C-alpha positions in Angstrom: -16.4 -0.9 -14.1 -16.9 -1.9 -10.5 -18.3 0.2 -7.6 -16.3 0.8 -4.5 -16.6 3.2 -1.6 -13.4 5.1 -0.5 -13.6 7.4 2.5 -17.4 7.6 2.1 -17.2 8.4 -1.6 -18.9 5.8 -3.9 -17.2 5.7 -7.3 -16.7 3.5 -10.3 -13.2 2.3 -11.1 -11.7 0.0 -13.7 -11.8 -3.7 -12.9 -8.3 -5.0 -12.2 -7.1 -1.9 -10.3 -5.6 -2.2 -6.9 -6.9 -0.2 -4.0 -3.8 2.1 -4.3 -4.4 2.8 -7.9 -8.1 3.4 -7.4 -7.5 5.7 -4.4 -4.9 7.8 -6.3 -7.2 7.9 -9.3 -9.9 9.4 -7.1 -7.5 11.9 -5.5 -6.9 10.2 -2.1 -3.1 10.1 -1.4 -1.6 7.0 0.1 2.1 7.0 1.1 4.3 4.2 -0.1 8.0 3.5 -0.3 8.2 0.2 -2.2 5.6 1.0 -5.0 6.5 2.6 -8.3 4.5 3.0 -11.4 5.8 0.6 -14.0 7.1 -2.0 -11.6 5.3 -5.0 -10.2 3.7 -4.5 -6.8 5.6 -5.9 -3.9 3.9 -4.9 -0.6 7.2 -4.7 1.4 7.1 -1.4 3.2 3.4 -1.7 4.5 3.1 2.1 4.5 0.2 1.9 2.1 -2.0 0.0 4.5 -5.7 0.9 4.4 -8.7 -0.3 6.4 -11.4 -2.4 4.6 -14.7 -3.7 5.8 -16.8 -2.5 8.7 -17.3 -3.1 12.4 -15.3 -5.9 14.2 -14.5 -7.6 10.8 -12.6 -4.5 9.5 -8.9 -5.3 8.8 -5.8 -3.7 7.5 -4.4 -4.7 4.1 -1.6 -3.4 1.8 -3.4 -1.3 -0.8 -0.7 -1.8 -3.5 -1.4 -5.6 -3.7 -5.1 -5.8 -2.7 -7.5 -5.7 -5.7 -10.4 -3.3 -5.8 -13.6 -5.4 -5.5 -17.2 -4.8 -6.1 -18.8 -3.2 -3.0 -15.6 -2.9 -1.1 -15.5 -0.2 1.6 -12.1 1.4 2.2 -10.8 4.0 4.6 -7.4 5.4 3.8 -6.8 7.6 6.8 -8.7 6.2 9.8 -7.1 6.4 13.3 -6.2 2.7 13.0 -4.5 3.2 9.6 -2.5 6.3 10.8 -1.4 4.5 14.0 -0.1 1.6 11.9 1.7 3.9 9.5 3.4 5.7 12.4 4.6 2.4 13.8 6.1 1.5 10.4 7.8 4.9 10.1 9.5 4.3 13.4 10.7 0.9 12.3 12.0 2.4 9.0 13.8 5.1 10.9 15.6 2.4 12.8 17.0 0.9 9.6 17.6 4.1 7.6 17.5 7.3 9.8 19.4 9.4 7.2 16.8 9.0 4.4 15.2 12.4 3.8 12.2 10.5 2.3 11.6 8.7 5.6 12.3 11.8 7.6 9.7 13.7 5.6 7.2 11.0 6.2 8.0 11.2 10.0 7.3 14.9 9.9 4.1 14.5 7.9 2.7 11.9 10.4 3.8 13.6 13.6 6.5 11.0 14.5 8.8 12.8 16.9 10.7 9.9 18.4 12.1 6.6 17.4 11.8 3.9 20.0 13.6 1.1 18.2 17.3 0.2 18.0 19.3 2.1 15.5 20.7 -0.3 13.0 22.2 2.1 10.3 21.7 -0.5 7.6 20.8 2.1 5.1 18.4 -0.3 3.4 14.8 -1.0 4.0 14.5 -4.0 1.7 11.8 -2.3 -0.4 13.0 -4.2 -3.5 12.8 -1.2 -5.8 16.4 -1.6 -7.0 15.9 -5.3 -7.7 12.7 -4.8 -9.6 13.8 -1.9 -11.7 17.1 -3.7 -12.6 15.1 -6.8 -13.7 11.9 -5.4 -15.1 13.0 -2.1 -16.7 16.7 -2.4 -17.3 16.3 -6.1 -18.3 19.6 -6.9 -16.5 18.9 -8.6 -13.1 22.3 -7.6 -11.9 21.3 -7.4 -8.2 18.9 -9.4 -6.1 18.0 -10.5 -2.6 20.4 -12.7 -0.6 19.8 -14.6 2.6 16.7 -14.8 4.8 15.4 -13.2 7.9 17.9 -11.0 9.7 20.6 -12.0 7.1 18.5 -10.7 4.1 20.2 -8.1 2.0 20.5 -6.8 -1.5 23.5 -7.1 -3.8 25.3 -9.0 -6.5 25.9 -12.7 -6.1 29.1 -13.3 -4.1 29.6 -9.6 -3.8 31.2 -9.5 -7.3 30.0 -6.9 -9.8 27.8 -8.7 -12.3 28.9 -8.8 -15.9 25.4 -7.7 -17.0 25.5 -4.5 -14.9 25.7 -1.5 -17.3 26.3 1.0 -14.4 23.1 2.8 -15.4 22.5 4.1 -11.9 18.8 3.2 -12.0 19.1 1.3 -8.7 20.4 4.5 -6.9 17.9 6.7 -8.7 14.9 4.8 -7.4 16.2 4.0 -3.9 14.5 5.9 -1.1 17.7 5.7 1.0 20.0 7.0 -1.7 17.9 9.8 -3.3 18.5 12.5 -0.6 20.2 12.3 2.8 19.6 14.0 6.1 22.6 14.9 8.4 21.1 13.7 11.7 22.7 10.4 12.6 22.7 10.4 16.4 20.3 7.9 18.0 18.9 10.4 20.4 18.2 12.8 17.5 17.0 10.2 15.1 13.9 12.2 14.1 14.8 15.8 13.3 11.3 17.0 12.2 13.0 20.0 10.6 10.4 19.8 7.8 7.3 19.5 10.0 4.5 22.0 9.7 4.1 23.7 13.0 0.6 24.1 14.5 -1.5 23.7 11.3 -4.9 25.4 11.7 -6.9 22.3 10.9 -10.3 21.3 12.2 -10.0 19.4 15.5 -9.1 15.9 14.4 -10.0 14.4 17.7 -13.7 14.8 16.8 -13.4 12.4 13.9 -12.7 8.8 15.0 -13.0 7.2 11.6 -11.3 9.8 9.3 -8.1 11.8 9.7 -6.9 14.5 7.4 -5.9 13.1 4.0 -5.5 16.4 2.1 -2.1 16.7 0.3 -1.0 19.4 0.4 -2.9 20.5 3.5 -5.4 23.1 2.3 -5.3 24.8 5.7 -1.5 25.0 5.6 -1.5 26.4 2.1 -3.7 29.4 3.0 -2.0 30.4 6.3 
């Protein structure tokens, strides 16, 4: 066991855990799109960023790939963390505005506009489909192709692989394929149809280092 402090709570966790695993074990939710239990960590979506350390040396790291270490101090919902997550959500909306998973995240984090170019690529390169095909289905029928702006997911030479069993695991796990929203106009990229309106929470502006991390929101549950 090692001792770490998450959101002011000192607790013991198993050695070898990542920050994401430790936080979820202790009941602190951290959003992520590229992580899935049973698959290798990838750290692509960056939604799971947390703040570690204190003072001017504090920094943001991806919690799904960063190991929990003895004496580590972690904040999962500081202003800096929430600001970074909101930026990532805006970028994800530019690539996949019709994903209900991403739209729900936008509503949860108060993202009401998307300032980046709409690309309609319908893929956020999270790598879930590639990893589940290789690690769970033992097939490896799809993979990453190209680099930089040309990077994409698919079968080699766009020809269906002879090892593909049409199991559908890649579609099942994909955050872009699971559920779709109908908003597809750039000026209406963020519908916020699922947002909670005026939750009766304690004034968050009074807490510089800690935002609300309750899920579901206790205040919203008792309205």
